[in-house]
Structure formats: structure tokens, C-alpha cells
N, C-alpha and C positions, 0 to 999 in steps of 0.2 A: 755636413756639406764639405765638397772636397776644397781647394784652395788653388786659386791658378796668381801667380804671378805676373801682374802684371809690366809687361817689358820691364822680365825678369825680376827683379824686386828694386824698384824706381827706388822708394824712399832709403834703399841702404847700398846704393853704389849708382854710375851712371847708365841711365839706362841705356836698354839694348845691347849692353856692351858682356864680353865672353864672362866679367867680372858680378857683373848685375845677374845675369843666370847662374854662375855659382851659387850667388847669394840667395837666389828664388829655388833654386834644388835643394838646398840646405832645410828651405822651409815650408815649401808648396810641395804639391801632388803633381800641377801641371804648370810650365813658365810659358808665356806668352809674349813672340814677338812678333816688330812688324816689319816686313816684307818692300822693299823697291828695285827698281833695274837699272843700275848702272847703266854708263853708254854702251859697253859692249853686253848690254843685257846679261847681266849677272845678277842673281839675287843677292841684294845684300840687306843686312838689317839695320833700318832707321823707320823712324816716325814720320820725321816731316820731308815735305818736297824738300826743302831746301837746307841749306846746311849749317844756320850761322846757331840757332838755338841748342845745337847737341854737339858742335866741334870747333875745330880756328878755322874752319873753311868756311869760303863763302860763295853763295850762288847756286844753283839746281844739283839735285843730287843727279839727275840722268847728262848732266854735263860733260863727267866724270869716268874714267874708265875707274874697274873694280881697284886695279892696281893702284890709280892715283889716291881713292878715300881710302885705301889701307894706309896709306899716309898720314893720314892726318888725324887729330889728337881727339878725342870724343869723351875726354875728359877725365881727369886722372891719370892721364896716360896711355888710358886705354882706346883701342882701333875699336874701327867700324866693321863688326863680323861678316864671314860673308855666313848666307844661310847655312851651307855648306858647315860650316864649322858650328853653328847652332846648335844642329841637329845633330850631329856627333860631338856637342857636348852635353845633348840631355839623353842621349842615348843611353837606357839600360839603366837610367835613375830618376828620370822623371817623364811624364807626359808632357808634350810640345804643342802650344795653340801656334799656326804658322796666320797673321793677317795678312793680306792681299790692300794693300793701300791703292794699286793703280790696274786701273783694267789692262787687259792687254798684256801682262804678266803672266796669266795663268801657267801658258805652256813653258817656261822659265824655271816656273817654282815646280813643277811638276818633273821637269826633268831631273831636277835633283831631288828629292824625295822617293820618285822611285824605287831609286835604288838601297832603299833604306825598310826595314817594317814599319809596316803604318799604321799597326794597331795601338801603338800609342801616341801617335800625331792626327791632330784635327786641323785642316785649314779654315779658317773664318775671315768675313768679309764682310763689309756694307756692303757690298754691290753683288746683285742677285744674279749677274750675268757670269758674274766670274765665279760664283757658289757653282751654275749650272754647268760652266765653262768645267772646272776641276772635277765634277764627277763624270765627265764624258770622258777627259781624258785619264784618270785614276778611279774606275767606278768602286775600288773597293776601299777607297779613302772616305773618313769623317769628316764633314761638315757642319757648319755652324753660322747663322744669317746674324749677322751683329743689328742690332733696330735703333733708332734713332726716332724722333715724333715726327718727324717728316713720313713714316711706314705708318698708316691706319692702321693696321692689321697686322701686325710684323708675325703672330703664330701662323696665319694663314696662308701668309706667303714664304715662310719658312717649311710648312707643309705643301706648297705647292709644287716647292723645286725640289724638294726631297732631301731637305739640310735633316741634320740629327738633332741639333741643338739651336735654342733661339738664346740672343744675348743680348736683353735689354738693358738701355741707360736704367740706371737705379730709380730713377722719378717715375719710370714705367712701371714698374715691377708692381704688379695688384695681383691678388689671390684670383680674382678669375683668369688672368692670362696666366698663371701658371697650372690653374686647372684645365683651360683647352687647350694648352700644350702638352700638359700630361694626357690627355685625351689624347692626341694626336702620335701620341711617342716620343716629342718633344725633349730634351733636356733643356729644364733653364737655368741660366748662369747670368745674374746680374753686372754689372761693371759701374765704374770702380767705388769697393764699400771699403771705408780708408775707418772707420770706428768702429767699437762691439757693440755701439746700438744698431748703428746700418746692417751688422752680421746678423744681430739675433733680430731686427724686423726680417731680415730677408730668410732665416730659418721658420719663424712661424707663417710667414707668409708660402713657405712649400719648395724654396730655389733648392737646385740640387747641388751648385756649387756657387762660386763669388770669384769676381779680380776683384784683388787689391795692391794697392802700391807696395805696402811693409806686409811682404806674407808671413814676415818670422814675428811680426806683432799679433798677426790675426790666429796664427796658430794658438796664441792665448787666451785670444778673445772665444775661442770656441771650447776650449777645457777653462770648465771652471776651478778656480784656484782652490787648494787644500787650504785645509783653515789648523793650523796645527793645537792640537790638544792640549 
């Protein structure tokens, strides 16, 4: 299975920062970032719709320009990166999953991505409309549908919109889901797996990869420890 560093490597550095991406790139096959739009419609890397949890700012992300957001502390002196910076950081070093958090941000995200090689980038989202829009804007870009309990059949939904992957919450992962997804040509990437037992279970069920907050620890979970003779 391949490893996706969730929000870079949020167990090792402030989430969704360049430092977290660097830590994730050191251990993961792919790093994942969350994207929202600033007031001036620049894609920036942050999970929440508001600033309080992960920065020293207050209020909605969309109330501030990209330059204003860049002046905030996103933890340990790190800044809120632009999507452009995250793409450049991962280029040639690891795959990149870009999660679209907001409907209506697809065009701005695709404008950023279209000037980069797309073969190692995947856009993912909970919003099927976002996946459909991205596929129309950048037909060569791979996509993945993130699923939660609100979707009664994420495999059928992902297949219907032409996604390349389905990303179920770990509690939704079953052998039946994996089998049906593979039958449809979808890869399966559960989230967020943060223990060796969870990773082993996902492997037994046939998952292709998994997202984790600590890709460096996860690398060890995939490799049986050597026993000294």
C-alpha cells in the first residue's frame, strides 16, 4: 500500500504548512493538502473555514487577501502556504493530493494546477460537483471522491462522476466496498489510519493506499521489523 501524508504530516509539524509537507515528503509516497480561497480568490492551503484553530488570526479565511493570510502564524513560525507553493514543494519528490474544501473554487484551483505536470497530482473532494467541474476544466487530471456516511453508495457515486479513486472514512472500509471499487477500476484509499492495527486491517481488506497523520511512523508499520540474529 502507498502512504498519503494527511495535511502533510500533521503529527510531526503544523498541519498544511511547508514544514509539514517537507516532513511528509520524507516518508510518504503522496502528501495531501486542503485548499480554500482567499478574499482575492487565490488558492491557499488551510483546512478550516476559519482561522482560529490553526493560526493566530481570527475570522473566516475568505475575509482576508492572500497577502494578509501570509502574515499570520500557522504554528511554530510557519505561514499559510499558497497552493502554488505546495505544488512546487512536492514537484518531483512526491505525489500531491489537493482537497477542494469549497464549492466554487474549482476554476481557481485548476488555473494554478494547469501550469504544472499533472501526472502526480490528484484532486479530491467530498463534493461530487467539484469533481465533475475539475474533470471538465482539466480532463487529464485524476480525481478522487472522499466519502462519508452521508453517501449511501460511494463506489457508485465515484464511478458515475468518472472519478479515479474513492476515499472512504476508515469505518466505512469493507471487503465488499474494495471489491466493487476495484471492479469499477477505482483505487481505494481509506482515511485517517493512525495505528499499525488499522493499517494491517486495511491491507487485509485490499486497500491500495491509506492516509495517515504520521507517515513516518506508518512507514514502519508497513515494514516488518528485522529480528537480530
